[in-house]
N, C-alpha and C positions, 0 to 999 in steps of 0.2 A: 597598490593588493601585489600579493606573493606571486614572483613567479617559478616556484618551486613545482617538477613536474614529478609526480606520482605513478607508478602502474598498476593494471587492474587484469585481471586473470578472470574468463565468464565462464563457467560450465553451463550447458545449453544452446542449440543452437537452434530451438524450434522458435517459432513466429516471436516467442517475448523475450527468450536469449539474446536472437539473431536484432532487436532492436536497439538492448543495450550496449550489444556489443558495437551497432552501427553508431550511439550515441557517444558510447567513452572513444571509439575510435575519431571522431570530428571533433573531441574535447580540447583544446591545446593546456589542458595541465594536466590530464591522466592518460597516459597512452598503452594503448591495448597491445598487451605482447602475448597472451596466450587466449585461446579457444578450445572447448571440451565439448565433445559428446561420442555418445559411443556407437550413434549411426556416422560413420564416413562420409556416406556421400552427401549428407546435411553440413558437413564440414567443407567438403569441396564446395558446395554450393556459396554455404556464406564465407567463405575466404574472397571465393572470387570476388563478391560486393563489395570485400574493405580492403582489394587491391594488394594483397598479399604476393608479392614477387613467386614465392617459391610454389604457392598452388594455381594461381590465374593463369597459367597457360597461355602467358603473352597477349589476353587478350582486355588485359587493364592497362593504359600509358602508364609510364613510371613516373609523371607528371600528376597522377591523382593517387597513385600509395603513399599513403601516410604513414604507414609505418611498418615493420615486419612484424610478422604474427606467424606463431607457431602453433599447428594442432596437434590436438590430444585424442584418444579414446580412451586416456587411462587418467583421472581428476587428481588421484595424489601422486601420478606424474610429473603432469601439467604445474601444479604448487610445488613440486621440488624443485622442478628445473628452471621455472620464471620469474620463485621466490617475490611474489609481488604483494603491496601495500596493499590492495583491494582486491578481496575473493568475492564473484557476486555468482548469486545462480538464479537461476529460473526456471525450476522443476515443479514436479508435483510437492503438494504440502506432507504427503506422507514420511519426507525424507530426510525434512528440514533438520533434524538433532544431529542426525550423523554428518551432516554438511558443514554443521556448525563446530562440530569438534574438528572435525579438518583444519577447516580455518584454522582453530586455537594452535592445531599440533603444529601449523608450517607458522604461526608468527604473525599471521599479517594484523595488518593494522585495522582495516575496518571492514566490516562484511554488511554485503547489499542484496539484500532478495527481493522477490516473489513476494506479495500478499496473498492468501494469512500467514501470519507467523505458522502454524499448527493447525489440527485439526482435532484439537482436543485443548484443554487447560493447564493437566499436569504438564503436558511436553513441553508448551509454550513455556511456562514457568521455569520448569528446567532448564530450558535455552539461556532465560534472559540469568540467571543464576549463574550459569556459566561465562557466558558472556561478561558479568560483573567483575570474579573473578578474576581471570586473565585479563582484565582491563583493557578491552575490546570494542573499538565503537562498531555498532549494529544501525542497519536504517532500512527500512520498508517502505516498498514500491506505492505511497500513497500520492503521486505527483500531480493528479487533479485541483488537487489546491493551489497548486503554483499557475491555474489560468487565470488571465486578466479578470475573468466575469467573476471568479470565484476572490481573486483579490479585492475587488469592488467592493463587494459586498463585504466584507471583511472590512476594510476603510470604515463603511457606513457602520458598522456592527459597534466597533469602536470607535466612532465620533460623538456618542452620546445623543445619535439626533433620532433614535428610537426610541429615546429615555429609557428608562428600566428593563434591560431584557428578562421576558416571562418564560417562552417557550422556545425551542427549534427542533422544526416537524423534519424530518428526513425519509424521506422513502424512495424504492428501486425499484423497479422489474426484476433484475437478474439475482440466481436463485444466492442463498445465503452466506456461504464460506466465498463466494468469489465476489459481494460487494460488502458484505456488514461489514468488515474493517474500515471500509472507506467512509463508508455513513458513521461509525463508530468516531472515528477519528476526525471526521470532521465538524460533526457535534463539539469533541471538545476543544478544535480551531475556534468553534465560533464562539463560543464560552472560557477561553483563555484559557484553556487546559485546567478546566475548574475540577475538582474531585468529584467524583459518584460516590452516593452514600448506599442507593439501592435499586434494582430494578425489576420489574414486574413484567413477568411475558406471557407469550402464547404460541404452539407453534402448531401446524398441519401441513400433513402430507408425505409420505415416504418415499414419492417416484424421483427423489434424487438423494437417497441415501446412500444407494452403491454406488457414486460419482466420484470421481478421484478428488471434488471439492465435494464431501456427502455433507447435506443441507436438507432441512425441513423443505416442502414448496412453499411456505410460507409463513414468516415471525413477526409477528408485533410485537411492541410493548413500551413500556414507561419508563428513563431512566430520571432519580432526581438527584440532581446535584448540591452541592454543600451551598454554593450560595443561592439556592432557591429556584435556579431555572430548572422546567420540566423536558426533559430530552421524549421525542416520540419519531418512533419508528416502524414502519414499515419495509418489508423486503420478501421478494416473491412475486409468483406467478398473479396473484390476487391485491397485488398493491394497485393505487389508483395511477391511473393510465395518464403520460404527459402530453397530451395532444401536439404540445409545439414541437416535438421531437421526433422523427420518424424512426430512426435507429433504436432499435430494442435497449441496447446496452448505454446509450443515453436517455432513457427515460428515466430520469433522477430529478427530486427536487429539493433542496434544502428554501427552510423559510426560517428567519429570525423575529419573532414578534414581542415587541417593546410596549410602554406601555405610549408610546407617542408616534407608532409606523410600522413597518413592517420592510423588510429587505430578502428577496428571494433571487436564489441563484438555480439554472434548472444544467444537468451537464452540456447537453448538447445544444442550447437554446437561448444562453446570454443570460440578463439579469434585470431585476426591475428593484425599485422600491418606493414605498411613501413614508417619506419622513417630514419632520415639521417646515423642510423647506421645499414639501409638493413631489409632485412625481416623477421618477428619473427612472432611465432603462440605457441599457447597453446592450452591446452583441457577445458572443461568448461560446464556443466550445471545446470541450476537451480536446487536446493535439498533440500525440505522444512525443511527437517531435521536439516542440517548442516547451513544454512541460518538462517533459524530460531533461531535454539539454539544462532547464533552469537546477533542476535535482542535481545533476552530477557535479553542476558550476557549486554549488552546494554541501557536495562530498569532499571538495579538495578544499573550503573555506573551511569544513568542520577537521581535515587530517592539518590545514595550519594551525589550529586553533582560534582562528579568529570565532566562529560561531560555532553555536550547537546545533548540528541539524535537525529543521523542522519534521523530517520523519525520522527521527532518531529513534532506535528499539526500544527506550522507556516511557515514551509517548505513546508508541504503537502499542504493546503490552498493557497499560491502562486502557485503553480502548479495546482490546482484546479481552479482557477482563470485562467489560459490560456486555459484551458478545457471546462470551459463555455464560455469564450469569444469565441473561436474557433464557436460553435453551436452559439452564439448573431453575430457573423459574417457571416457565411451563412444564420442563420434564416430574417438580418436587409439589408444584400446587401451590404457591408461596413465595413471597418477597423472596428475596435475596441480596444480604446487607454484604457490601465491600467494606476488608479484601477478602477476596475468595480463599477457600484452603485445596488444598486437593482432595480430589472427592471421584467418583466414579466416570471414565469416560463418557463426554455427553452425546457422543456417535452413538458406541453402543446403546445409551440410553436412550437416547432416539427412536432406537430402533428395535428395545423393548416395549417401547410404550403407545407410540404411535398406530393407530389401526391400521 
């Protein structure tokens, strides 16, 4: 295994940004050298957590200081001075494209960022084309699939013990642009990244359309894949409950149905399966720290050239296309076939047509 070290600069010292910075700071392959936020108070608090000798005011023992960390309130200055291999940003989705361009301008090797890619398909398509043209790797935060319970179900689905896979059903309580890219990504994950041919969808409720993750209150639909598998999704307030999990954001389930059985993973309550070998079950719950550490380790391996990251931008874009296709289907009241072409901004269209 390579021992080469890489560097990362992180934009955002809020909840998600701090978690990313913390995990990079603990990595033995990627060194955190810059942290940026427009809120200086948040920066100081984050720096103390990461053991920065310049900003910890002596309250962190030197033995616990992992690496020197420079703080910035100007992201352009941070990238100019730190010249990182990886630019990671954890910001609202409306400003993704400008940050993509910033990473490209500073010639970083990889851009890592929180989901979703954008709030609309047109911008996401522009972003993925920008990355392709620049030859920059991109990854998106779909860390849940690193969980042991997700991986156990993946092994069962791939083993053939479910027979021929017929359908994959995914549903969550969280609202659309917070959760849909997880759902679409994991449908593709359990279906070996098969290409989607078309989607049919329905949406309802405008209460979340002014959120910084603008969404219908409920969305559901069907995705047909080229291998014949049918994806079924429900996202939002009236999606099915998952009583096995008490935490609302963990109330999500993925069920893979085959001709010989089924396998099911719950975001916050383990997995179970019934196959030709009988009934099986196991524990599991999404854990940002353990699953995120695996995600970061794979960033280093991709930079090494060893393997493509499981959360790579090209696969993420295909899942995002499915998500936006579902919205377009509901807006235009017809089946939407892939690939999508640029069209009306989906959020603006929803504001226009949802009562």
